[in-house]
C-alpha positions in Angstrom: -53.7 30.8 -35.1 -51.1 29.3 -37.2 -48.9 32.2 -35.3 -49.8 30.8 -32.0 -48.7 26.9 -33.1 -45.6 28.3 -34.1 -44.7 30.4 -31.1 -45.2 27.5 -28.7 -43.5 24.9 -30.6 -40.5 27.1 -30.7 -40.5 27.6 -26.8 -41.1 24.0 -25.7 -37.9 22.8 -28.0 -35.5 24.8 -26.1 -35.4 22.7 -22.2 -33.3 20.0 -22.2 -31.7 18.3 -19.2 -27.3 18.5 -19.8 -26.8 14.7 -17.9 -22.6 15.2 -18.1 -22.0 16.8 -14.5 -24.5 13.9 -13.1 -22.8 11.2 -14.8 -19.3 12.6 -14.0 -19.9 12.4 -10.2 -21.3 9.2 -10.4 -18.0 8.0 -11.8 -15.8 10.4 -9.2 -17.8 8.3 -6.5 -17.6 5.0 -8.1 -13.8 5.8 -7.8 -13.7 6.9 -4.3 -15.4 3.6 -3.3 -13.6 1.2 -4.9 -9.9 2.8 -3.6 -11.3 3.1 -0.1 -12.4 -0.7 0.1 -11.1 -2.6 2.1 -10.7 -6.1 1.3 -11.0 -8.7 3.6 -8.7 -12.0 3.1 -10.3 -15.6 4.8 -8.5 -18.6 4.5 -11.6 -19.6 2.3 -13.2 -22.7 5.2 -14.9 -21.4 7.8 -13.1 -22.4 10.8 -12.8 -21.6 15.1 -10.0 -19.9 16.2 -8.6 -20.2 19.3 -8.9 -17.1 22.0 -5.5 -16.1 23.4 -4.6 -13.5 25.6 -1.6 -12.5 23.8 -3.3 -12.2 20.5 -2.2 -9.0 17.9 -3.3 -8.0 15.1 -1.3 -8.1 12.2 -1.6 -5.9 9.1 -0.2 -7.5 6.3 -0.4 -11.5 5.6 -0.2 -12.7 2.0 -1.2 -16.2 2.1 -3.4 -17.0 4.9 -4.0 -21.3 4.8 -7.1 -22.3 6.4 -6.9 -25.7 8.7 -10.1 -27.6 9.6 -10.5 -30.3 12.4 -10.7 -33.0 10.0 -7.4 -31.8 8.7 -8.0 -30.3 5.5 -6.0 -27.6 4.1 -7.3 -24.7 2.3 -4.8 -21.8 0.8 -7.2 -18.6 -1.0 -10.5 -21.1 -0.8 -9.3 -24.0 -2.7 -8.6 -27.5 -0.8 -4.5 -28.3 -1.2 -2.9 -31.6 0.0 -0.2 -31.2 2.5 2.3 -32.1 -0.5 1.6 -29.2 -1.9 2.0 -26.7 0.6 6.1 -26.7 0.4 5.8 -25.9 -3.7 2.8 -23.9 -3.1 4.9 -21.6 -0.8 8.0 -21.6 -2.9 6.5 -20.7 -5.6 4.8 -17.9 -3.4 8.3 -16.7 -2.0 9.8 -16.4 -5.6 7.5 -13.9 -6.4 6.8 -11.8 -3.3 10.2 -12.5 -1.3 9.0 -10.6 1.8 5.8 -12.3 2.0 3.8 -13.4 5.4 1.8 -16.7 6.1 -0.8 -17.0 8.3 -2.2 -20.7 9.3 -5.3 -19.9 10.7 -6.2 -23.5 12.3 -9.5 -25.0 14.5 -9.2 -25.1 17.5 -10.1 -28.7 17.3 -7.7 -29.3 14.6 -4.5 -32.1 15.7 -1.9 -30.3 16.8 0.2 -32.7 14.4 -1.5 -31.5 11.1 -0.3 -27.7 12.5 3.0 -28.4 12.7 3.1 -30.6 9.4 1.8 -26.9 7.3 4.2 -24.9 10.1 7.4 -27.3 8.9 6.5 -27.5 5.5 6.5 -23.8 4.7 9.5 -23.5 7.3 11.1 -26.1 4.3 9.8 -23.3 1.6 11.6 -20.7 3.2 9.3 -18.7 4.5 10.6 -16.8 7.4 7.6 -14.6 8.7 5.0 -17.5 10.1 2.6 -16.4 12.5 -0.9 -18.6 13.7 -4.1 -16.8 13.9 -5.8 -16.5 17.4 -9.3 -14.5 18.7 -8.5 -12.0 21.2 -10.1 -12.8 24.3 
C-alpha cells in the first residue's frame, strides 16, 4: 500500500505551468498598444467650432488655445487671462522655436476676443498660427 501512495505523489508533483512566456507576451502587447496609440490634444473646453468649406487638417499643433462664447481663454484645460497669453507663448517659443498654435474659438465668441488672442500670440513671436474650423 505504501508503494502505491509513493508512486502517485511522485507522478503528480512534476506538472507545473511556466508563466514566463505568457507574461512576456502581455508586456509585448502592452508596449505595442502604447506606441501605436495616437493621443488627441484638445483645448480643454467644449467649443462649437464654425464650419468652413476651405478647412484643412493640420497635422501638428503644439499648443491649442480654446476661446469660449463668453470670452474665456483656455490653454491645455487651464483658464488663462488675456494678459498672460503673451508670456505663455514666449515661454512656449523658448522651448519649441518652430512651434505651431491653433486657436479653437467658439462660433458664438466675439471677434474682438479672437483678435486679441491672435495679437498676443503674434506679439510673442509665434509665426505659425491657425484658426480651427469644421469642414462642411
